[in-house]
PDB file of N, CA, C and O in Angstrom:
ATOM      1  N   UNK A   1    -115.038  79.837 -58.067  1.00  0.00           N
ATOM      2  CA  UNK A   1    -114.209  78.881 -57.356  1.00  0.00           C
ATOM      3  C   UNK A   1    -115.037  77.663 -56.968  1.00  0.00           C
ATOM      4  O   UNK A   1    -116.248  77.755 -56.767  1.00  0.00           O
ATOM      5  N   UNK A   2    -114.366  76.525 -56.866  1.00  0.00           N
ATOM      6  CA  UNK A   2    -115.058  75.274 -56.623  1.00  0.00           C
ATOM      7  C   UNK A   2    -114.147  74.330 -55.854  1.00  0.00           C
ATOM      8  O   UNK A   2    -112.943  74.269 -56.102  1.00  0.00           O
ATOM      9  N   UNK A   3    -114.729  73.603 -54.929  1.00  0.00           N
ATOM     10  CA  UNK A   3    -113.985  72.545 -54.267  1.00  0.00           C
ATOM     11  C   UNK A   3    -114.299  71.267 -55.029  1.00  0.00           C
ATOM     12  O   UNK A   3    -115.449  70.832 -55.071  1.00  0.00           O
ATOM     13  N   UNK A   4    -113.300  70.678 -55.620  1.00  0.00           N
ATOM     14  CA  UNK A   4    -113.475  69.532 -56.495  1.00  0.00           C
ATOM     15  C   UNK A   4    -112.782  68.311 -55.922  1.00  0.00           C
ATOM     16  O   UNK A   4    -111.554  68.279 -55.837  1.00  0.00           O
ATOM     17  N   UNK A   5    -113.543  67.315 -55.531  1.00  0.00           N
ATOM     18  CA  UNK A   5    -113.022  66.021 -55.067  1.00  0.00           C
ATOM     19  C   UNK A   5    -111.955  66.148 -53.995  1.00  0.00           C
ATOM     20  O   UNK A   5    -110.984  65.391 -53.997  1.00  0.00           O
ATOM     21  N   UNK A   6    -112.119  67.083 -53.088  1.00  0.00           N
ATOM     22  CA  UNK A   6    -111.181  67.216 -51.982  1.00  0.00           C
ATOM     23  C   UNK A   6    -109.827  67.781 -52.373  1.00  0.00           C
ATOM     24  O   UNK A   6    -108.900  67.749 -51.563  1.00  0.00           O
ATOM     25  N   UNK A   7    -109.683  68.290 -53.573  1.00  0.00           N
ATOM     26  CA  UNK A   7    -108.400  68.810 -54.015  1.00  0.00           C
ATOM     27  C   UNK A   7    -108.168  70.252 -53.593  1.00  0.00           C
ATOM     28  O   UNK A   7    -107.058  70.769 -53.719  1.00  0.00           O
ATOM     29  N   UNK A   8    -109.208  70.900 -53.094  1.00  0.00           N
ATOM     30  CA  UNK A   8    -109.073  72.288 -52.680  1.00  0.00           C
ATOM     31  C   UNK A   8    -109.743  73.227 -53.654  1.00  0.00           C
ATOM     32  O   UNK A   8    -110.418  72.806 -54.593  1.00  0.00           O
ATOM     33  N   UNK A   9    -109.547  74.501 -53.412  1.00  0.00           N
ATOM     34  CA  UNK A   9    -110.200  75.525 -54.213  1.00  0.00           C
ATOM     35  C   UNK A   9    -109.396  75.773 -55.484  1.00  0.00           C
ATOM     36  O   UNK A   9    -108.170  75.874 -55.450  1.00  0.00           O
ATOM     37  N   UNK A  10    -110.106  75.868 -56.601  1.00  0.00           N
ATOM     38  CA  UNK A  10    -109.426  76.161 -57.855  1.00  0.00           C
ATOM     39  C   UNK A  10    -110.301  77.059 -58.717  1.00  0.00           C
ATOM     40  O   UNK A  10    -111.507  77.167 -58.491  1.00  0.00           O
ATOM     41  N   UNK A  11    -109.708  77.683 -59.675  1.00  0.00           N
ATOM     42  CA  UNK A  11    -110.416  78.546 -60.590  1.00  0.00           C
ATOM     43  C   UNK A  11    -111.012  77.689 -61.704  1.00  0.00           C
ATOM     44  O   UNK A  11    -110.289  77.219 -62.582  1.00  0.00           O
ATOM     45  N   UNK A  12    -112.323  77.486 -61.669  1.00  0.00           N
ATOM     46  CA  UNK A  12    -112.997  76.613 -62.618  1.00  0.00           C
ATOM     47  C   UNK A  12    -112.889  77.157 -64.041  1.00  0.00           C
ATOM     48  O   UNK A  12    -112.717  76.389 -64.987  1.00  0.00           O
ATOM     49  N   UNK A  13    -112.988  78.457 -64.194  1.00  0.00           N
ATOM     50  CA  UNK A  13    -112.908  79.050 -65.526  1.00  0.00           C
ATOM     51  C   UNK A  13    -111.533  78.794 -66.150  1.00  0.00           C
ATOM     52  O   UNK A  13    -111.443  78.453 -67.330  1.00  0.00           O
ATOM     53  N   UNK A  14    -110.482  78.953 -65.380  1.00  0.00           N
ATOM     54  CA  UNK A  14    -109.133  78.719 -65.866  1.00  0.00           C
ATOM     55  C   UNK A  14    -108.948  77.260 -66.280  1.00  0.00           C
ATOM     56  O   UNK A  14    -108.417  76.978 -67.354  1.00  0.00           O
ATOM     57  N   UNK A  15    -109.384  76.345 -65.435  1.00  0.00           N
ATOM     58  CA  UNK A  15    -109.272  74.918 -65.737  1.00  0.00           C
ATOM     59  C   UNK A  15    -110.086  74.585 -66.985  1.00  0.00           C
ATOM     60  O   UNK A  15    -109.627  73.842 -67.853  1.00  0.00           O
ATOM     61  N   UNK A  16    -111.279  75.130 -67.067  1.00  0.00           N
ATOM     62  CA  UNK A  16    -112.157  74.872 -68.202  1.00  0.00           C
ATOM     63  C   UNK A  16    -111.538  75.360 -69.510  1.00  0.00           C
ATOM     64  O   UNK A  16    -111.558  74.644 -70.512  1.00  0.00           O
ATOM     65  N   UNK A  17    -110.997  76.561 -69.505  1.00  0.00           N
ATOM     66  CA  UNK A  17    -110.395  77.110 -70.720  1.00  0.00           C
ATOM     67  C   UNK A  17    -109.142  76.340 -71.119  1.00  0.00           C
ATOM     68  O   UNK A  17    -108.948  76.051 -72.300  1.00  0.00           O
ATOM     69  N   UNK A  18    -108.294  76.004 -70.159  1.00  0.00           N
ATOM     70  CA  UNK A  18    -107.085  75.237 -70.465  1.00  0.00           C
ATOM     71  C   UNK A  18    -107.455  73.848 -70.982  1.00  0.00           C
ATOM     72  O   UNK A  18    -106.830  73.344 -71.915  1.00  0.00           O
ATOM     73  N   UNK A  19    -108.466  73.234 -70.376  1.00  0.00           N
ATOM     74  CA  UNK A  19    -108.917  71.915 -70.834  1.00  0.00           C
ATOM     75  C   UNK A  19    -109.444  71.997 -72.263  1.00  0.00           C
ATOM     76  O   UNK A  19    -109.126  71.142 -73.090  1.00  0.00           O
ATOM     77  N   UNK A  20    -110.240  73.011 -72.558  1.00  0.00           N
ATOM     78  CA  UNK A  20    -110.806  73.165 -73.906  1.00  0.00           C
ATOM     79  C   UNK A  20    -109.702  73.287 -74.947  1.00  0.00           C
ATOM     80  O   UNK A  20    -109.786  72.675 -76.012  1.00  0.00           O
ATOM     81  N   UNK A  21    -108.676  74.066 -74.656  1.00  0.00           N
ATOM     82  CA  UNK A  21    -107.560  74.248 -75.585  1.00  0.00           C
ATOM     83  C   UNK A  21    -106.823  72.925 -75.794  1.00  0.00           C
ATOM     84  O   UNK A  21    -106.584  72.510 -76.928  1.00  0.00           O
ATOM     85  N   UNK A  22    -106.470  72.275 -74.696  1.00  0.00           N
ATOM     86  CA  UNK A  22    -105.704  71.027 -74.776  1.00  0.00           C
ATOM     87  C   UNK A  22    -106.517  69.914 -75.431  1.00  0.00           C
ATOM     88  O   UNK A  22    -106.011  69.195 -76.293  1.00  0.00           O
ATOM     89  N   UNK A  23    -107.770  69.773 -75.024  1.00  0.00           N
ATOM     90  CA  UNK A  23    -108.608  68.711 -75.576  1.00  0.00           C
ATOM     91  C   UNK A  23    -108.844  68.921 -77.069  1.00  0.00           C
ATOM     92  O   UNK A  23    -108.841  67.956 -77.834  1.00  0.00           O
ATOM     93  N   UNK A  24    -109.046  70.159 -77.491  1.00  0.00           N
ATOM     94  CA  UNK A  24    -109.239  70.444 -78.912  1.00  0.00           C
ATOM     95  C   UNK A  24    -108.014  70.002 -79.716  1.00  0.00           C
ATOM     96  O   UNK A  24    -108.143  69.350 -80.752  1.00  0.00           O
ATOM     97  N   UNK A  25    -106.840  70.361 -79.232  1.00  0.00           N
ATOM     98  CA  UNK A  25    -105.612  69.955 -79.920  1.00  0.00           C
ATOM     99  C   UNK A  25    -105.484  68.427 -79.967  1.00  0.00           C
ATOM    100  O   UNK A  25    -105.213  67.849 -81.019  1.00  0.00           O
ATOM    101  N   UNK A  26    -105.684  67.783 -78.807  1.00  0.00           N
ATOM    102  CA  UNK A  26    -105.511  66.328 -78.741  1.00  0.00           C
ATOM    103  C   UNK A  26    -106.562  65.589 -79.568  1.00  0.00           C
ATOM    104  O   UNK A  26    -106.272  64.530 -80.124  1.00  0.00           O
ATOM    105  N   UNK A  27    -107.765  66.125 -79.656  1.00  0.00           N
ATOM    106  CA  UNK A  27    -108.791  65.513 -80.517  1.00  0.00           C
ATOM    107  C   UNK A  27    -108.387  65.626 -81.979  1.00  0.00           C
ATOM    108  O   UNK A  27    -108.495  64.661 -82.736  1.00  0.00           O
ATOM    109  N   UNK A  28    -107.923  66.802 -82.372  1.00  0.00           N
ATOM    110  CA  UNK A  28    -107.518  67.008 -83.772  1.00  0.00           C
ATOM    111  C   UNK A  28    -106.314  66.152 -84.151  1.00  0.00           C
ATOM    112  O   UNK A  28    -106.183  65.735 -85.302  1.00  0.00           O
ATOM    113  N   UNK A  29    -105.439  65.890 -83.190  1.00  0.00           N
ATOM    114  CA  UNK A  29    -104.261  65.063 -83.468  1.00  0.00           C
ATOM    115  C   UNK A  29    -104.570  63.572 -83.371  1.00  0.00           C
ATOM    116  O   UNK A  29    -103.739  62.740 -83.734  1.00  0.00           O
ATOM    117  N   UNK A  30    -105.759  63.233 -82.883  1.00  0.00           N
ATOM    118  CA  UNK A  30    -106.153  61.835 -82.768  1.00  0.00           C
ATOM    119  C   UNK A  30    -105.713  61.159 -81.482  1.00  0.00           C
ATOM    120  O   UNK A  30    -105.868  59.947 -81.336  1.00  0.00           O
ATOM    121  N   UNK A  31    -105.167  61.926 -80.546  1.00  0.00           N
ATOM    122  CA  UNK A  31    -104.676  61.352 -79.292  1.00  0.00           C
ATOM    123  C   UNK A  31    -105.808  60.971 -78.345  1.00  0.00           C
ATOM    124  O   UNK A  31    -105.664  60.047 -77.545  1.00  0.00           O
ATOM    125  N   UNK A  32    -106.938  61.681 -78.432  1.00  0.00           N
ATOM    126  CA  UNK A  32    -108.118  61.312 -77.645  1.00  0.00           C
ATOM    127  C   UNK A  32    -109.316  61.253 -78.584  1.00  0.00           C
ATOM    128  O   UNK A  32    -109.320  61.859 -79.656  1.00  0.00           O
ATOM    129  N   UNK A  33    -110.327  60.511 -78.158  1.00  0.00           N
ATOM    130  CA  UNK A  33    -111.524  60.329 -78.980  1.00  0.00           C
ATOM    131  C   UNK A  33    -112.262  61.652 -79.157  1.00  0.00           C
ATOM    132  O   UNK A  33    -112.254  62.510 -78.274  1.00  0.00           O
ATOM    133  N   UNK A  34    -112.895  61.795 -80.309  1.00  0.00           N
ATOM    134  CA  UNK A  34    -113.649  63.014 -80.627  1.00  0.00           C
ATOM    135  C   UNK A  34    -115.072  62.872 -80.091  1.00  0.00           C
ATOM    136  O   UNK A  34    -116.024  62.686 -80.849  1.00  0.00           O
ATOM    137  N   UNK A  35    -115.194  62.965 -78.758  1.00  0.00           N
ATOM    138  CA  UNK A  35    -116.495  62.875 -78.095  1.00  0.00           C
ATOM    139  C   UNK A  35    -116.651  64.053 -77.145  1.00  0.00           C
ATOM    140  O   UNK A  35    -115.717  64.824 -76.928  1.00  0.00           O
ATOM    141  N   UNK A  36    -117.831  64.175 -76.593  1.00  0.00           N
ATOM    142  CA  UNK A  36    -118.076  65.235 -75.616  1.00  0.00           C
ATOM    143  C   UNK A  36    -117.729  64.801 -74.189  1.00  0.00           C
ATOM    144  O   UNK A  36    -117.880  65.583 -73.251  1.00  0.00           O
ATOM    145  N   UNK A  37    -117.271  63.577 -74.026  1.00  0.00           N
ATOM    146  CA  UNK A  37    -116.916  63.048 -72.711  1.00  0.00           C
ATOM    147  C   UNK A  37    -115.578  63.633 -72.271  1.00  0.00           C
ATOM    148  O   UNK A  37    -114.624  63.663 -73.049  1.00  0.00           O
ATOM    149  N   UNK A  38    -115.507  64.097 -71.032  1.00  0.00           N
ATOM    150  CA  UNK A  38    -114.276  64.664 -70.478  1.00  0.00           C
ATOM    151  C   UNK A  38    -113.241  63.565 -70.286  1.00  0.00           C
ATOM    152  O   UNK A  38    -113.549  62.507 -69.737  1.00  0.00           O
ATOM    153  N   UNK A  39    -112.030  63.809 -70.730  1.00  0.00           N
ATOM    154  CA  UNK A  39    -110.927  62.875 -70.514  1.00  0.00           C
ATOM    155  C   UNK A  39    -110.380  63.139 -69.114  1.00  0.00           C
ATOM    156  O   UNK A  39    -109.725  64.154 -68.876  1.00  0.00           O
ATOM    157  N   UNK A  40    -110.650  62.229 -68.203  1.00  0.00           N
ATOM    158  CA  UNK A  40    -110.273  62.410 -66.794  1.00  0.00           C
ATOM    159  C   UNK A  40    -108.759  62.520 -66.610  1.00  0.00           C
ATOM    160  O   UNK A  40    -108.291  63.249 -65.736  1.00  0.00           O
ATOM    161  N   UNK A  41    -108.004  61.805 -67.421  1.00  0.00           N
ATOM    162  CA  UNK A  41    -106.544  61.861 -67.306  1.00  0.00           C
ATOM    163  C   UNK A  41    -106.025  63.258 -67.654  1.00  0.00           C
ATOM    164  O   UNK A  41    -105.198  63.814 -66.932  1.00  0.00           O
ATOM    165  N   UNK A  42    -106.506  63.816 -68.746  1.00  0.00           N
ATOM    166  CA  UNK A  42    -106.112  65.164 -69.144  1.00  0.00           C
ATOM    167  C   UNK A  42    -106.540  66.190 -68.098  1.00  0.00           C
ATOM    168  O   UNK A  42    -105.763  67.079 -67.747  1.00  0.00           O
ATOM    169  N   UNK A  43    -107.746  66.074 -67.609  1.00  0.00           N
ATOM    170  CA  UNK A  43    -108.234  66.991 -66.577  1.00  0.00           C
ATOM    171  C   UNK A  43    -107.364  66.902 -65.321  1.00  0.00           C
ATOM    172  O   UNK A  43    -107.034  67.924 -64.718  1.00  0.00           O
ATOM    173  N   UNK A  44    -107.000  65.698 -64.935  1.00  0.00           N
ATOM    174  CA  UNK A  44    -106.145  65.512 -63.767  1.00  0.00           C
ATOM    175  C   UNK A  44    -104.786  66.169 -63.925  1.00  0.00           C
ATOM    176  O   UNK A  44    -104.253  66.746 -62.977  1.00  0.00           O
ATOM    177  N   UNK A  45    -104.224  66.081 -65.128  1.00  0.00           N
ATOM    178  CA  UNK A  45    -102.935  66.722 -65.404  1.00  0.00           C
ATOM    179  C   UNK A  45    -103.055  68.233 -65.239  1.00  0.00           C
ATOM    180  O   UNK A  45    -102.192  68.865 -64.629  1.00  0.00           O
ATOM    181  N   UNK A  46    -104.115  68.804 -65.777  1.00  0.00           N
ATOM    182  CA  UNK A  46    -104.312  70.259 -65.690  1.00  0.00           C
ATOM    183  C   UNK A  46    -104.475  70.695 -64.238  1.00  0.00           C
ATOM    184  O   UNK A  46    -103.910  71.709 -63.827  1.00  0.00           O
ATOM    185  N   UNK A  47    -105.235  69.946 -63.469  1.00  0.00           N
ATOM    186  CA  UNK A  47    -105.438  70.279 -62.057  1.00  0.00           C
ATOM    187  C   UNK A  47    -104.115  70.208 -61.294  1.00  0.00           C
ATOM    188  O   UNK A  47    -103.829  71.075 -60.469  1.00  0.00           O
ATOM    189  N   UNK A  48    -103.309  69.182 -61.565  1.00  0.00           N
ATOM    190  CA  UNK A  48    -102.003  69.065 -60.901  1.00  0.00           C
ATOM    191  C   UNK A  48    -101.102  70.247 -61.240  1.00  0.00           C
ATOM    192  O   UNK A  48    -100.441  70.808 -60.365  1.00  0.00           O
ATOM    193  N   UNK A  49    -101.082  70.621 -62.519  1.00  0.00           N
ATOM    194  CA  UNK A  49    -100.264  71.766 -62.921  1.00  0.00           C
ATOM    195  C   UNK A  49    -100.733  73.046 -62.238  1.00  0.00           C
ATOM    196  O   UNK A  49     -99.918  73.869 -61.819  1.00  0.00           O
ATOM    197  N   UNK A  50    -102.033  73.208 -62.129  1.00  0.00           N
ATOM    198  CA  UNK A  50    -102.589  74.379 -61.450  1.00  0.00           C
ATOM    199  C   UNK A  50    -102.161  74.390 -59.981  1.00  0.00           C
ATOM    200  O   UNK A  50    -101.796  75.434 -59.442  1.00  0.00           O
ATOM    201  N   UNK A  51    -102.209  73.248 -59.357  1.00  0.00           N
ATOM    202  CA  UNK A  51    -101.815  73.162 -57.942  1.00  0.00           C
ATOM    203  C   UNK A  51    -100.323  73.385 -57.743  1.00  0.00           C
ATOM    204  O   UNK A  51     -99.885  73.735 -56.647  1.00  0.00           O
ATOM    205  N   UNK A  52     -99.541  73.183 -58.805  1.00  0.00           N
ATOM    206  CA  UNK A  52     -98.104  73.441 -58.724  1.00  0.00           C
ATOM    207  C   UNK A  52     -97.758  74.873 -59.092  1.00  0.00           C
ATOM    208  O   UNK A  52     -96.583  75.228 -59.184  1.00  0.00           O
ATOM    209  N   UNK A  53     -98.792  75.708 -59.304  1.00  0.00           N
ATOM    210  CA  UNK A  53     -98.541  77.133 -59.459  1.00  0.00           C
ATOM    211  C   UNK A  53     -98.646  77.704 -60.863  1.00  0.00           C
ATOM    212  O   UNK A  53     -98.326  78.875 -61.070  1.00  0.00           O
ATOM    213  N   UNK A  54     -99.081  76.922 -61.821  1.00  0.00           N
ATOM    214  CA  UNK A  54     -99.229  77.454 -63.191  1.00  0.00           C
ATOM    215  C   UNK A  54    -100.620  78.053 -63.335  1.00  0.00           C
ATOM    216  O   UNK A  54    -101.618  77.349 -63.181  1.00  0.00           O
ATOM    217  N   UNK A  55    -100.696  79.350 -63.630  1.00  0.00           N
ATOM    218  CA  UNK A  55    -101.984  80.037 -63.700  1.00  0.00           C
ATOM    219  C   UNK A  55    -102.271  80.673 -65.060  1.00  0.00           C
ATOM    220  O   UNK A  55    -103.284  81.352 -65.220  1.00  0.00           O
ATOM    221  N   UNK A  56    -101.390  80.460 -66.038  1.00  0.00           N
ATOM    222  CA  UNK A  56    -101.605  80.971 -67.383  1.00  0.00           C
ATOM    223  C   UNK A  56    -102.264  79.859 -68.207  1.00  0.00           C
ATOM    224  O   UNK A  56    -101.714  78.763 -68.321  1.00  0.00           O
ATOM    225  N   UNK A  57    -103.441  80.137 -68.781  1.00  0.00           N
ATOM    226  CA  UNK A  57    -104.207  79.078 -69.451  1.00  0.00           C
ATOM    227  C   UNK A  57    -103.483  78.488 -70.659  1.00  0.00           C
ATOM    228  O   UNK A  57    -103.604  77.292 -70.921  1.00  0.00           O
ATOM    229  N   UNK A  58    -102.742  79.294 -71.391  1.00  0.00           N
ATOM    230  CA  UNK A  58    -102.013  78.777 -72.553  1.00  0.00           C
ATOM    231  C   UNK A  58    -100.873  77.859 -72.109  1.00  0.00           C
ATOM    232  O   UNK A  58    -100.687  76.780 -72.670  1.00  0.00           O
ATOM    233  N   UNK A  59    -100.114  78.291 -71.101  1.00  0.00           N
ATOM    234  CA  UNK A  59     -99.038  77.438 -70.583  1.00  0.00           C
ATOM    235  C   UNK A  59     -99.601  76.180 -69.948  1.00  0.00           C
ATOM    236  O   UNK A  59     -99.030  75.099 -70.096  1.00  0.00           O
ATOM    237  N   UNK A  60    -100.725  76.312 -69.239  1.00  0.00           N
ATOM    238  CA  UNK A  60    -101.375  75.134 -68.658  1.00  0.00           C
ATOM    239  C   UNK A  60    -101.723  74.134 -69.753  1.00  0.00           C
ATOM    240  O   UNK A  60    -101.423  72.946 -69.635  1.00  0.00           O
ATOM    241  N   UNK A  61    -102.352  74.614 -70.813  1.00  0.00           N
ATOM    242  CA  UNK A  61    -102.753  73.736 -71.915  1.00  0.00           C
ATOM    243  C   UNK A  61    -101.537  73.097 -72.578  1.00  0.00           C
ATOM    244  O   UNK A  61    -101.529  71.892 -72.829  1.00  0.00           O
ATOM    245  N   UNK A  62    -100.509  73.895 -72.862  1.00  0.00           N
ATOM    246  CA  UNK A  62     -99.319  73.377 -73.534  1.00  0.00           C
ATOM    247  C   UNK A  62     -98.589  72.338 -72.687  1.00  0.00           C
ATOM    248  O   UNK A  62     -98.167  71.301 -73.200  1.00  0.00           O
ATOM    249  N   UNK A  63     -98.440  72.612 -71.406  1.00  0.00           N
ATOM    250  CA  UNK A  63     -97.780  71.656 -70.516  1.00  0.00           C
ATOM    251  C   UNK A  63     -98.614  70.384 -70.365  1.00  0.00           C
ATOM    252  O   UNK A  63     -98.070  69.281 -70.309  1.00  0.00           O
ATOM    253  N   UNK A  64     -99.928  70.544 -70.300  1.00  0.00           N
ATOM    254  CA  UNK A  64    -100.818  69.380 -70.179  1.00  0.00           C
ATOM    255  C   UNK A  64    -100.736  68.514 -71.434  1.00  0.00           C
ATOM    256  O   UNK A  64    -100.711  67.287 -71.342  1.00  0.00           O
ATOM    257  N   UNK A  65    -100.695  69.148 -72.600  1.00  0.00           N
ATOM    258  CA  UNK A  65    -100.569  68.402 -73.858  1.00  0.00           C
ATOM    259  C   UNK A  65     -99.261  67.617 -73.874  1.00  0.00           C
ATOM    260  O   UNK A  65     -99.248  66.429 -74.195  1.00  0.00           O
ATOM    261  N   UNK A  66     -98.175  68.278 -73.532  1.00  0.00           N
ATOM    262  CA  UNK A  66     -96.868  67.622 -73.536  1.00  0.00           C
ATOM    263  C   UNK A  66     -96.836  66.451 -72.557  1.00  0.00           C
ATOM    264  O   UNK A  66     -96.343  65.373 -72.888  1.00  0.00           O
ATOM    265  N   UNK A  67     -97.356  66.665 -71.365  1.00  0.00           N
ATOM    266  CA  UNK A  67     -97.350  65.599 -70.359  1.00  0.00           C
ATOM    267  C   UNK A  67     -98.280  64.460 -70.778  1.00  0.00           C
ATOM    268  O   UNK A  67     -97.935  63.289 -70.616  1.00  0.00           O
ATOM    269  N   UNK A  68     -99.456  64.793 -71.313  1.00  0.00           N
ATOM    270  CA  UNK A  68    -100.404  63.776 -71.764  1.00  0.00           C
ATOM    271  C   UNK A  68     -99.780  62.915 -72.853  1.00  0.00           C
ATOM    272  O   UNK A  68     -99.861  61.688 -72.799  1.00  0.00           O
ATOM    273  N   UNK A  69     -99.158  63.553 -73.843  1.00  0.00           N
ATOM    274  CA  UNK A  69     -98.537  62.803 -74.933  1.00  0.00           C
ATOM    275  C   UNK A  69     -97.375  61.949 -74.430  1.00  0.00           C
ATOM    276  O   UNK A  69     -97.196  60.821 -74.889  1.00  0.00           O
ATOM    277  N   UNK A  70     -96.595  62.467 -73.504  1.00  0.00           N
ATOM    278  CA  UNK A  70     -95.472  61.706 -72.952  1.00  0.00           C
ATOM    279  C   UNK A  70     -95.962  60.496 -72.168  1.00  0.00           C
ATOM    280  O   UNK A  70     -95.410  59.404 -72.297  1.00  0.00           O
ATOM    281  N   UNK A  71     -96.989  60.688 -71.360  1.00  0.00           N
ATOM    282  CA  UNK A  71     -97.506  59.599 -70.532  1.00  0.00           C
ATOM    283  C   UNK A  71     -98.232  58.551 -71.369  1.00  0.00           C
ATOM    284  O   UNK A  71     -98.078  57.356 -71.116  1.00  0.00           O
ATOM    285  N   UNK A  72     -99.003  58.959 -72.339  1.00  0.00           N
ATOM    286  CA  UNK A  72     -99.711  57.980 -73.163  1.00  0.00           C
ATOM    287  C   UNK A  72     -98.753  57.278 -74.106  1.00  0.00           C
ATOM    288  O   UNK A  72     -98.946  56.105 -74.424  1.00  0.00           O
ATOM    289  N   UNK A  73     -97.727  57.975 -74.556  1.00  0.00           N
ATOM    290  CA  UNK A  73     -96.694  57.346 -75.384  1.00  0.00           C
ATOM    291  C   UNK A  73     -95.911  56.326 -74.609  1.00  0.00           C
ATOM    292  O   UNK A  73     -95.566  55.269 -75.137  1.00  0.00           O
ATOM    293  N   UNK A  74     -95.623  56.630 -73.344  1.00  0.00           N
ATOM    294  CA  UNK A  74     -94.891  55.705 -72.487  1.00  0.00           C
ATOM    295  C   UNK A  74     -95.707  54.444 -72.220  1.00  0.00           C
ATOM    296  O   UNK A  74     -95.160  53.343 -72.164  1.00  0.00           O
ATOM    297  N   UNK A  75     -97.033  54.614 -72.054  1.00  0.00           N
ATOM    298  CA  UNK A  75     -97.891  53.456 -71.816  1.00  0.00           C
ATOM    299  C   UNK A  75     -97.992  52.584 -73.068  1.00  0.00           C
ATOM    300  O   UNK A  75     -98.073  51.361 -72.954  1.00  0.00           O
ATOM    301  N   UNK A  76     -97.989  53.182 -74.250  1.00  0.00           N
ATOM    302  CA  UNK A  76     -98.109  52.422 -75.483  1.00  0.00           C
ATOM    303  C   UNK A  76     -96.854  51.587 -75.736  1.00  0.00           C
ATOM    304  O   UNK A  76     -96.941  50.482 -76.272  1.00  0.00           O
ATOM    305  N   UNK A  77     -95.669  52.120 -75.344  1.00  0.00           N
ATOM    306  CA  UNK A  77     -94.419  51.421 -75.546  1.00  0.00           C
ATOM    307  C   UNK A  77     -94.283  50.278 -74.571  1.00  0.00           C
ATOM    308  O   UNK A  77     -93.783  49.213 -74.933  1.00  0.00           O
ATOM    309  N   UNK A  78     -94.719  50.478 -73.339  1.00  0.00           N
ATOM    310  CA  UNK A  78     -94.542  49.472 -72.272  1.00  0.00           C
ATOM    311  C   UNK A  78     -95.429  48.275 -72.437  1.00  0.00           C
ATOM    312  O   UNK A  78     -95.385  47.357 -71.617  1.00  0.00           O
TER     313      UNK A  78
END
């Protein structure tokens, strides 16, 4: 467990695994750059979902991917 930026206690392993799944997919699809740098926007989405009660890493990753694509698509159109 870790206190991260005043957001409270969270399961670091769960966040890490969900991020790895989502980031791998988004890198392969070309939605994010293929670098070792953490995408703060994607990480923020995962943390928010976790705080809203999602604790399954696959669902966390899938919901984060969907939200990331929706938000970045909306920004590209606007």
